[in-house]
N, C-alpha and C positions, 0 to 999 in steps of 0.2 A: 500873476507870476507864472502860471502854466503857459499862457500865451507867449510871454517873453522867452521862457525856456524853449518852447517849440521853435520860435524864430531863431534862437541861438543855434539850435541843432540844424535847422535848415540852412543857415548861413555857413556852418562848418562843412556841410555836404557840398554846397555850391562852390566854396573856395577849394575844397579837396579835388575838384576837377583839374586844377592846376596847382600842384604842390609847390611850385616855385614862387607863387604869390605869397607875400608875407601876411599872415593873419594875426591880429592883435585883439585879445579879449581882456577887458578889465576885470580883475579878480573880484572887486566889490559887487559886480553885477550878478555873480553866480549865487544860486540858492545855498543856504547853509545846511550843514549836516553834522550831527554830533553822534558819538558812539557811547553805548552803555553796556557794560560787561555784567552779565548775569550768571557767570560761571559758578559751578558748585564744586568742581574738581580741579586738580593741578595746583601747583604752588604759584606764589606771586610772581616769581621771575618768569615762568613760562607764560602766565596770563598777560603780563606786560609786554613780552616779546611778540605775542600774537596781536595784541592791540596796536603796537607800533607798526607791524607789517600791514595790518588792515588800514591804518591811517595813511601809510605810504601809498598803498594801492588805490585808495579813494582819491588821493591827490593826483595820482597819475591819470585817473579817468578824465581829469580836467573839466568835470561837470559841476563841482561843488566847491564852496568854501568849507574846508574841513576843520572842525574844532579839535584841538589837540589835547583837551583836558580828559583825563582818565576818570571815569565814573563807574561806581559799583551799584547794583540794584538787583532786585528779584525779577525774574523773567516776566511775571504777570502783573507787576506793579504799574502804576501810571508813570508817565514821563517825569523825571525829576524836575524840580522847580527851575534849576539853572538852564534847562534845555527847552523850556516851554515856548520860547520865541524862535527856536530852530525850525526851519522849514521841514527838515527831515531828521529823524532819529533812527539810527541803526542799532538795534539791540541784539546781542548774541549770547549764547550759552554754550560753554565748552563742558563736555562731560565724558567720562570714561565708560565705555560700553563693555559688552561681553568680549572675552578674550583680549582685553586691553585695547579695544578699538577706540579710535578718536572720533568723537561725535560733536557736531556743531549744529545748533538750531538758531535761525535768525528770524527777525521780523523787522521790516522797514515800516516806520510809523510816520504819518504826516497828519498834523492837526488832530491828534489823538485817535487816529484810525490806522489799523493795520492794512497796509496796501500791498505788501509782498511778504510771503513766508516761504521758508525752505529749510530742509534738513540735509546734512552732509555726514558721510561716514567713511573713514579710511582705516586701514589696519594698523598703521604705524604713525604715531604722533610726531616722529622725527621729520616727516614731510608735511607738517601742518601748514607751512608757508603756502603750499599749493592749494590748500583749502581756502586760505585768505584770498589768493588770486582768483579762485573760482567764484567766491562770493562777490568780489569786485566785478568780475566778468558778468555774472548774472544780474547785478544791479544795473550795470551799463546797458545790458540787453533790455531789461525792464523799462529803462528810461527811453528806449528807442534810439539810442545813440549808435553811430557806426560801429560795426563789430570790432572787438579787440582780441581776436583769437590768440595773438602773440603773448598775452599776459599769462596764459597757462602753459606756454611752451617752455622747454628746457633749454638752457644755455650750455654750450660746450666750449671749453677753453683748455689751453695747455699752459703750464707754468714751469719755468726752469727752477729746480730746487737745489741743484749742485752742479759742479762741472760735469758736463756730458750726461746729466740726468734730468728728467722732467716727469711731470704727471699730467695726465689728461683727466679733466674733472667735469662732472655733470652738476649743474646748479640751476636755481631759478633765476629770473631776470634781475633780482636784487643782489644776488650772490650770497643771500642769507643762508640758504641750504647748499651744501657742497658735498659731493660724493666722488671719491677718486675711483675711476673705472680702469685706469691703466697706469702702471708705474714700473720703473726699472728700465734703464736705457734712455735714449734720447728720442722721444716720440713727439712730433710737432705738427702744426697746421691741421688740426682736426676739422672735418667738414661733414655736416649731416648728410647721410646718403638718401634719405627720403623724408616726406612730409610727416610721417608718423613718428619720426625720430627713434626708430628701432635699430639703427646701425649708423656707423660713420666711417669715413675714410681718414687716413692720417699718413704722415711721412715718418718712416723709421730710419734713423741714422745710426751709424756705429759700425756697420759692415763695410765691405769693399765698395758697395754702391748703395745709394738711397733706394729705399723700397716704398712703394705705395701699397698700403694695407687696408683691409676692410674688416671692421670689428662689429659683430652682431651683439648688441647689448642685451638681448634676451637670453643668449646662451653663453656669452663671454668668449666665443670662438673668434680667432683672428686668422685671416687669410691673406696671402700675398697676391697682389694683382699684377704688379709691374716692377721692374727695376730699370735704372738708367744711370749713366755716368753723369756727373756734375750736379744736376738739380732735378727734383721730382716732387711737385706739389699739386694737389687738387685744389683749385681755386673756386670752382663753381660746379653745380649739378643742375641739369636741365629741369624744366618744370615737370616733365613726365618721368624723371628719375632714371632715364635711359642713357644719357650722355654726360660725360665729364669734360670739363676744361682743365687742362694740365699745363703747368709750366715745366718744361724740360730743357736740358742743355746737353744732349748726347754728343754734340760736336764743339762744345765750349761756350757758345753764346746761347742764352736762354730765349726760347720762343714759346708761343702758345700753340698747344695741340688739342685736338678733340679725340676722346676715347669712347668707343662704342662698347657698352657693357656686355651686350648680347654676343657680339662677334669677337670681342677682345681685340679689335683693330684700332690702331692709333693713326691719326691723320694730322699732318702739320698745317696750321692755319696761317701763321705769320712767317715771313722769311726776310729778316733784316739782319745786317751785320752787327748791330748793336744789341740793345736789351729790350725784349718784349716779354712782359710778365703779367700775372694777375688777371687772366681772362675772366670776363663776366658775361653771362647770357643777357642780351637786351631782348631778343626774341629767339625763335627757333633757328634762325639762319644768320643772326648778326651778333657779334660779340664786341664788348668794350674791353680795353686793356691799357696798361701803362707802358709807354715806350720812351726812350731817350733819343729818338730820331731827330729831334729839334736841337739836340745838345743839352737838354735838360728833361727831367721826367714830365710827361704830360699824358692826357687821356685821349685815346684814339678809338675808332671803331672800324670794323671790317666785316663784310659778309663772308660767311664760310664758303670757300671755293673760289673767292675772288681775290685778286691781288691789289685792288683799289682800297686805299686807307684814307679815312676821314678824320681830321682833327676835331675833337669834341669841345675842347676848352681853350679859350683865348685870354683867360685871366690868370695871372700868376706865372711864376717862373720855376716852380718846383711842385708839381701836382702829382700825387701818388695815392696808393691805397684806396682804390675805388670799389664801390659796390653798386649793383644795378638792380632795378625792379621795373620791368616794363620799359617805358620811355624815360624813366628817371635814373640819374646817376649821382651818387654822392661821392665826393672825393676829398682827400686831405691835401691842403696846400700850405707851403711855407710862406709866411707873410713878413718875415724879418730876416736879416742877415747879420746877426750880432756875433762878432768873433769872440768876445770875452764874457758873454752872458747868454742866458737861455733865449731860444728863438720861439716865436709864436707859430703854431700850426693850427689852422682853422679848417673846419669842414664846410663844404659848399655843395649846393644842390643845383643841378641843371636838368633840363628836359631836352630830348633829342628833337622836339618839335618847335622849340623857341630858342631865342638867343639870351634869355634872361638868366642871370646867375644869382642865386640866393645864398648869402652867407648865413650859416647856421650857428656858428660859435664865434666868440669874440676874444677870448683870452686863453693863455696856457697852451699846452700841447694836446691836441685832440686827434685821436687815431683809432685804427681798427673799426671804421664805420661798417655796420651791417644792417641792411633793411630787414624788417620783420617780414614774414611770409606773405602778409597782405599789403605790405607797403605803407601801412599806417604809421609806423614808428621806425626810428633808427637807434640802434644800440652802438655805443662807442665808449672808448676809454679816455678820460680827461685827467691830465696832470697839471697842477697849478700850485706854485709855491711849495714844491716838494710833497704835495699831497695828491694821491691818485684816487680816482673814483670811476665807477661804471655809470655812464650816462644813458638815459632814455629820453629821446626827443619825439614829441608828438607833433608831426608836421602840420596837421590841419588846425592845431591849436597854438602853434608857435611857442611851445613851452618845453623846457628841459628839466629833468629830475636827476639828481646825482645820489649815488649810493657808494659810500667809502669802501675802498679795497682794504680788507683786514690784514692780508699777508701775501707775500710773494709778488712776483712780477709776471704779468700775463704776457705770453709770447704771441698767442693768436687766439681768436674768439669767433664763434659762430652761433647763430640763433635759429 
């Protein structure tokens, strides 16, 4: 089993060299894992919620067949009879510490031996979902699988709550935890300002001109950076956090601009009489963007300072909402033209180094694709049969996981 598991990990790493290659893994070949709750504190509702989050996280790892049965046991007892045939058992104990801290102790058991132990402590149990994510992250690391730093990251999204009113919300990747950080007025298109997620940019509407603002989440202070006629949206931040890509329309038609945070200077990148929007850094000197210069939305790229434009996608007739990570671009494409019924919008993945197109979704409306910071996963919103969910796609494992949206309509999302 250990040899097989090692081969599976090696294959995933090899295939990850080209994310456009489709990778298929049969569920039944994965080692099994069961959970056992040894908690002594907190009520049943809270314990079950933590269990469900942990089950979801272990599923997203894509390393195990996760047993969904809820089991109670004492922390130092032997594995329960029902789990004797499981390759792994994850036992955990939730407890309330000094000053109401939230404590978790875990042990990973295999063949009646403890192979991994760790303790966690946070001040507020309201963010317990992030402890579950950290446990999954540590188990993934212990197994020697490729890093999944994104599982501990916070998601930032805006939702419209009333006419000309919105909220910007911090959450985890499952949307189980949600904290409103900005409300009042119409504030849209939030974008993380740095890798540490201590600040974000957003567009404020309601005045004479759109404003680009910067909010420090550690202090709650908001600062205005720019104003512009027509349109003003931050669509991407450079890898060193020093440059922004903006969509602006000071003369009526939207174009892609680059903004230097240190000098506060703005430079126009695209110059087309139609629509150029949603700039994304491919590398330090090249950007991808959406343009209608073919008569329909499509994905193009352009070097900063050059007037030469390259078409990136030759599949589909309505391609929009792209996100880039290194050589890879994920984009939304309309694949049906139904006048009297819902249309299908799928996500596709391309590489700037090959001509291969990999379709990532098959049904419904799939939108707002966002790469994780390490390029391992894609976050997106899926709507199918009037039900909406947040989706997480593991590219190297060719698997998607959906988490239902509980309320509201997401306007924009960042990871």
